[in-house]
C-alpha positions as CSV (number, residue, x, y, z in Angstrom):
1,M,9.4,25.3,17.0
2,T,11.5,25.1,14.2
3,N,14.5,22.5,13.7
4,A,16.5,24.0,11.4
5,L,19.7,22.3,12.7
6,G,17.8,18.6,11.9
7,D,16.4,19.7,8.7
8,Y,19.9,20.8,7.4
9,L,21.6,17.5,8.4
10,R,18.8,15.2,7.4
11,T,18.6,16.9,3.4
12,R,22.7,16.7,3.6
13,R,22.6,12.7,4.6
14,Q,20.1,12.1,2.4
15,R,21.7,13.4,-0.8
16,L,25.3,11.5,0.1
17,T,25.8,8.2,-1.5
18,P,27.7,5.6,0.4
19,A,30.3,5.6,-2.2
20,E,31.1,9.4,-2.1
21,A,31.4,8.5,2.2
22,G,33.8,6.4,1.4
23,L,31.3,3.2,2.4
24,P,30.9,-0.2,1.1
25,G,27.5,-0.3,-0.7
26,H,25.1,-2.7,0.4
27,G,22.8,-3.3,-2.9
28,H,19.0,-1.9,-2.7
29,R,18.6,0.8,0.0
30,R,15.3,1.6,1.4
31,V,16.3,5.3,1.8
32,P,18.0,7.7,-0.3
33,G,21.8,8.4,0.9
34,L,22.9,7.7,4.1
35,R,21.4,6.0,7.3
36,R,21.6,7.7,10.6
37,E,23.8,5.3,12.2
38,E,25.9,5.8,9.2
39,V,26.2,9.1,9.8
40,A,27.5,8.6,13.7
41,F,29.5,5.8,12.9
42,L,31.7,8.3,10.6
43,A,31.6,10.8,12.8
44,G,32.1,8.9,16.0
45,V,29.1,9.6,18.0
46,S,26.6,7.2,19.0
47,A,23.6,6.5,16.8
48,D,21.0,7.5,19.3
49,Y,22.6,11.0,20.2
50,Y,23.1,11.6,16.8
51,V,18.9,10.6,16.2
52,R,18.2,13.2,19.0
53,L,20.1,15.7,16.8
54,E,18.2,15.5,13.7
55,Q,14.8,15.1,15.4
56,G,15.7,18.3,18.2
57,R,16.3,16.8,21.2
58,D,19.6,18.1,21.3
59,R,20.2,21.6,20.0
60,H,23.3,22.1,22.1
61,P,26.1,19.8,20.3
62,S,29.6,20.9,20.7
63,E,32.0,21.8,18.3
64,Q,33.7,18.9,18.3
65,V,30.9,16.9,17.6
66,L,29.5,19.1,14.7
67,L,32.8,19.2,13.1
68,G,33.3,15.2,13.3
69,I,29.5,15.4,11.4
70,A,30.7,17.9,9.1
71,R,33.6,15.7,7.9
72,A,31.5,12.5,7.8
73,L,29.0,14.4,5.3
74,R,31.7,15.8,3.1
75,L,30.9,19.4,4.0
76,D,33.1,22.0,2.9
77,E,34.4,25.3,4.6
78,D,31.6,27.1,3.6
79,A,28.7,24.6,4.7
80,T,30.6,23.5,7.8
81,R,30.9,27.3,8.8
82,Y,26.7,27.3,8.1
83,L,26.0,24.3,10.2
84,L,28.4,25.7,13.5
85,Q,25.7,28.9,12.8
86,L,22.5,26.3,13.0
87,A,23.9,24.9,16.4
88,N,24.5,28.6,17.5
89,P,22.2,31.0,15.7
90,P,22.1,34.2,16.5
91,A,20.4,36.4,18.8
92,R,17.0,38.3,17.4
93,R,17.4,41.7,16.6
94,R,15.2,43.4,18.8
95,R,15.4,46.8,17.1
96,A,14.4,47.2,13.1
97,P,18.1,47.1,10.7
98,R,18.5,50.5,9.3
99,P,17.6,50.9,5.7
100,E,21.4,49.7,4.0
101,Q,23.3,52.5,1.8
102,A,26.3,52.1,-0.1
103,S,28.8,55.0,1.1
104,Q,29.6,57.9,-0.6
105,G,32.8,56.9,-1.1
106,I,32.2,53.7,-2.9
107,R,29.7,55.6,-5.2
108,T,32.4,57.7,-6.4
109,L,34.7,54.4,-6.8
110,I,32.3,53.0,-9.0
111,D,31.7,55.1,-10.9
112,S,35.0,56.6,-12.1
113,W,35.2,52.7,-13.9
114,P,33.7,53.8,-17.5
115,L,34.7,50.0,-18.6
116,T,33.8,47.6,-15.7
117,P,30.4,47.3,-14.8
118,A,30.2,47.2,-10.8
119,Y,27.6,47.3,-8.3
120,V,26.7,46.9,-4.5
121,H,24.6,44.6,-3.2
122,G,23.6,45.1,0.7
123,R,22.9,41.6,3.3
124,Y,19.3,40.4,1.3
125,L,20.7,41.4,-2.3
126,D,19.3,44.3,-3.0
127,V,21.0,46.9,-5.0
128,L,22.3,50.0,-3.4
129,A,24.5,51.4,-5.6
130,A,25.5,50.4,-9.6
131,N,27.6,52.6,-12.4
132,R,26.1,53.2,-15.5
133,L,28.1,50.3,-17.4
134,A,26.3,47.9,-14.9
135,V,22.9,49.3,-15.6
136,A,23.4,49.1,-19.3
137,L,24.8,45.3,-18.8
138,S,21.3,44.7,-17.3
139,P,18.7,47.0,-15.4
140,F,18.2,45.2,-12.9
141,N,21.2,45.9,-11.5
142,A,20.3,49.3,-10.7
143,P,19.2,50.7,-7.6
144,G,16.4,49.9,-5.8
145,H,16.3,46.5,-7.6
146,N,16.7,43.2,-5.9
147,S,19.2,40.7,-7.3
148,L,17.3,37.4,-6.1
149,L,13.9,38.6,-7.0
150,A,15.0,39.7,-10.9
151,A,16.7,36.6,-11.3
152,F,14.1,33.9,-10.9
153,L,11.0,36.3,-11.4
154,E,11.4,38.6,-14.6
155,P,11.4,37.0,-17.4
156,E,14.0,39.3,-19.5
157,M,16.7,37.5,-17.0
158,R,16.2,34.4,-18.8
159,E,17.0,36.0,-21.9
160,L,20.0,37.8,-20.8
161,Y,21.7,35.4,-19.1
162,E,23.0,32.3,-21.1
163,D,23.6,30.3,-18.6
164,W,20.5,31.2,-16.2
165,E,20.2,27.6,-14.9
166,D,23.8,27.8,-14.0
167,M,23.0,31.4,-13.0
168,T,20.1,30.4,-10.1
169,A,21.9,27.6,-9.4
170,R,24.8,29.9,-7.9
171,V,23.0,32.6,-6.3
172,V,20.6,30.1,-3.8
173,P,23.2,28.6,-1.8
174,Y,24.9,32.4,-2.1
175,L,22.1,33.8,-0.7
176,R,21.8,31.2,2.2
177,A,26.0,32.1,2.9
178,I,25.1,35.5,3.5
179,V,22.3,35.3,5.6
180,G,23.5,32.7,7.9
181,A,21.4,30.3,10.3
182,D,18.9,34.0,10.9
183,A,15.9,31.9,10.0
184,E,13.4,34.5,11.8
185,D,15.0,37.8,9.8
186,P,12.0,39.4,8.9
187,R,13.3,40.6,5.5
188,L,15.0,37.1,4.6
189,V,11.2,35.4,5.6
190,E,9.5,37.8,3.3
191,L,12.0,37.0,0.5
192,L,11.9,33.7,0.6
193,G,8.1,33.6,1.0
194,E,7.2,35.4,-2.1
195,L,10.0,33.2,-3.9
196,T,8.3,30.0,-2.6
197,L,4.9,31.0,-3.8
198,R,5.7,32.5,-6.9
199,S,9.2,30.1,-8.5
200,E,9.1,27.0,-8.4
201,R,12.8,26.6,-9.7
202,F,13.9,28.5,-6.3
203,S,11.8,26.4,-4.1
204,T,14.1,23.2,-5.3
205,L,17.0,25.0,-5.2
206,W,16.5,26.2,-1.7
207,A,15.0,22.8,-0.7
208,R,18.8,21.4,-1.6
209,Q,20.6,23.4,1.3
210,D,23.4,23.9,-0.4
211,V,25.9,26.5,0.8
212,R,28.6,28.6,-0.9
213,R,30.1,31.7,-1.1
214,K,31.4,31.3,-4.5
215,S,33.4,35.1,-4.9
216,T,34.9,34.4,-8.8
217,G,33.8,32.8,-11.5
218,T,32.5,33.1,-15.3
219,T,29.3,33.9,-16.9
220,R,27.7,34.6,-20.4
221,F,25.4,37.7,-21.4
222,D,23.4,37.5,-24.3
223,H,23.0,41.3,-24.6
224,P,20.0,43.0,-26.5
225,Q,22.8,45.8,-27.7
226,A,26.2,44.5,-27.1
227,G,26.0,40.7,-28.2
228,R,27.1,37.7,-26.7
229,L,29.8,38.5,-23.8
230,E,31.6,36.2,-21.8
231,L,32.8,38.2,-18.4
232,H,34.4,37.3,-15.1
233,Y,32.9,38.5,-11.8
234,E,34.2,39.3,-8.8
235,K,32.8,39.8,-5.4
236,L,34.5,41.8,-2.8
237,V,32.9,42.2,1.2
238,L,33.6,45.9,1.9
239,P,35.2,45.9,5.3
240,G,32.9,46.9,8.4
241,T,29.9,46.2,6.4
242,E,27.5,43.1,4.9
243,Q,27.6,44.6,1.6
244,T,29.3,43.1,-1.1
245,L,31.1,45.1,-4.3
246,I,30.6,42.8,-7.8
247,T,32.5,43.8,-10.8
248,Y,32.7,42.4,-14.3
249,H,35.6,41.9,-16.8
250,A,36.2,40.5,-20.1
251,E,39.2,38.5,-21.2
252,P,42.0,41.5,-22.7
253,G,41.9,41.1,-26.5
254,S,39.2,39.2,-26.4
255,E,35.6,39.6,-28.8
256,S,33.8,40.2,-25.3
257,E,35.6,42.7,-24.5
258,E,35.4,44.9,-27.7
259,R,31.2,44.3,-27.3
260,L,32.2,45.5,-23.6
261,Q,33.3,48.8,-25.4
262,L,30.8,49.0,-27.4
263,L,28.1,49.1,-24.6
264,A,29.9,51.4,-22.9
265,M,29.7,53.6,-25.9
266,L,26.3,53.0,-26.4
267,S,25.4,54.0,-23.1
268,A,27.5,57.0,-22.3
269,P,25.2,60.3,-22.3
270,D,25.6,62.5,-25.2
271,E,26.0,66.0,-25.2
272,T,22.9,66.7,-23.9
273,G,23.2,64.4,-21.3
274,E,20.8,62.1,-22.7
275,R,21.8,58.1,-23.6
276,R,22.5,57.7,-27.1
277,A,19.8,55.7,-29.1
278,T,20.7,51.7,-29.6
279,R,19.6,49.4,-31.7
280,S,19.3,45.5,-30.9
281,H,22.0,43.3,-31.9
282,R,19.2,41.2,-33.3
283,D,17.5,43.7,-35.8
């Protein structure tokens, strides 16, 4: 039987230093991070009880105890929510979930934004819908691709994202926040298995047990047609679904805005319905 709760507690404990936890240092320490008894002291529980939690011998801690441990481990809101989910994992789905689809309404909406790259991904970061400019920004934004697999396994993504290291460091905690504590979800197991086998970086980041559902930020592209772009992104959860709408926009009046407009022009169909020919900015 898996011990997801204990593994999470152990990882987060080992990553927290005494100074970060507000404890005085004690010289050389044989173990990284905090000791179990130190977490227990900070959380207001007995050391024996905390050991049982990490070892998986007590799988039903109260919410009060969990919140105390979350404070001791300096967990933020996303990480605390994940901790509570681990203690009360969802019931396994008996039926295979229906294939995810974006609604016609949301497809029509994003298609009406000619200067705003926008796409929709589902629970597992499968791209469900995208407008023309989103696909022009990255071909891996097209429906049928998986954003997570593309980020780690497609060499073109390293060239496209100037901040590839930062981008991949964001997407893994984001995935964990989205899927929650359902560790036996077949689709998730499939994704994790492939990525663990094929990407050392993913394995390293996943083992950190970070959880963060960041919904806004900035990323930098080195686009083969438009050149360097600094774009702000927003992630909006679509009500009543497990789908997320992602949009990009440039600072008004900036060089990135001009280049985004250029990309929109280059990707627009001509009179015959074909995409206009483009030349790489590196030519």
